VOPAGU-2260 file (C-alpha; in pm, 1 decimal, decimal comma):
REM VOPAGU-2260
SITE   aa  ch    i         X         Y         Z
SITE  MET   A    0     124,2   -1781,5     748,3
SITE  ALA   A    1     338,4   -2005,1     968,6
SITE  ASN   A    2      61,6   -2267,2     974,2
SITE  ALA   A    3      35,2   -2264,8     594,9
SITE  ILE   A    4     412,4   -2311,4     569,7
SITE  ALA   A    5     400,5   -2597,9     818,8
SITE  ARG   A    6     124,2   -2766,4     613,9
SITE  GLY   A    7     328,5   -2723,4     295,9
SITE  GLU   A    8      74,2   -2489,2     137,2
SITE  LEU   A    9     324,9   -2204,6     118,7
SITE  GLN   A   10     697,4   -2217,5      64,4
SITE  PRO   A   11     927,8   -1944,8     197,4
SITE  ILE   A   12    1141,5   -1770,8     -63,7
SITE  LEU   A   13    1421,1   -1516,4     -30,4
SITE  THR   A   14    1481,0   -1630,8     326,6
SITE  ASP   A   15    1824,9   -1467,1     323,0
SITE  TYR   A   16    1652,1   -1128,5     309,4
SITE  GLY   A   17    1424,6   -1169,7     612,2
SITE  HIS   A   18    1647,0    -946,9     821,8
SITE  GLN   A   19    1552,7    -652,3     603,4
SITE  LEU   A   20    1192,4    -627,8     720,5
SITE  GLY   A   21    1089,7    -267,8     722,9
SITE  THR   A   22    1281,3    -189,3     405,2
SITE  PRO   A   23    1058,5      12,1     171,5
SITE  ILE   A   24     894,9    -177,8    -113,7
SITE  ALA   A   25     781,4     -18,3    -437,4
SITE  VAL   A   26     568,0    -165,0    -711,6
SITE  ILE   A   27     681,2     -14,7   -1040,7
SITE  TYR   A   28     488,9     -78,2   -1359,1
SITE  PRO   A   29     449,3      95,7   -1694,0
SITE  GLN   A   30     199,0     375,7   -1693,4
SITE  LYS   A   31     -48,8     272,2   -1957,6
SITE  ARG   A   32    -412,7     343,5   -2004,7
SITE  TYR   A   33    -500,4     -26,0   -1984,3
SITE  LEU   A   34    -287,2    -250,1   -1765,0
SITE  SER   A   35    -300,4    -625,8   -1791,3
SITE  ALA   A   36    -516,8    -812,9   -1543,6
SITE  LYS   A   37    -203,3    -972,7   -1395,9
SITE  VAL   A   38     -50,4    -634,6   -1314,9
SITE  LEU   A   39    -374,2    -503,9   -1167,5
SITE  VAL   A   40    -419,1    -812,2    -947,8
SITE  PHE   A   41     -57,4    -796,1    -829,2
SITE  VAL   A   42     -82,5    -426,4    -738,7
SITE  GLU   A   43    -408,4    -490,9    -553,5
SITE  PHE   A   44    -251,1    -787,2    -372,1
SITE  MET   A   45      51,8    -583,2    -262,9
SITE  THR   A   46    -168,8    -294,3    -150,8
SITE  GLU   A   47    -379,0    -526,6      66,6
SITE  LEU   A   48     -73,3    -707,6     198,6
SITE  MET   A   49     100,4    -388,0     305,7
SITE  ALA   A   50    -218,3    -254,8     466,5
SITE  ASN   A   51    -252,3    -576,3     669,4
SITE  LEU   A   52     114,4    -575,5     769,4
SITE  LYS   A   53      76,4    -216,5     888,6
SITE  ARG   A   54    -245,6    -297,3    1073,7
SITE  PHE   A   55     -76,4    -576,8    1267,9
SITE  GLY   A   56     232,2    -366,0    1340,8
SITE  ILE   A   57     467,6    -578,7    1132,7
SITE  VAL   A   58     582,4    -281,3     922,8
SITE  ASP   A   59     559,9      93,7     972,1
């Protein structure tokens, strides 16, 4: 990720909150039979992200 930031491909946001790593994150969305594709993709993205962060020991 640091390389992508250095190349300008990613831009850090919420940098004031970096000290709170390890704080629990919850994805809350309406419970409907059919969720929009955007919600489904976001939930899948967050699930993968958290699994990778755990795998590399960045979060518990």
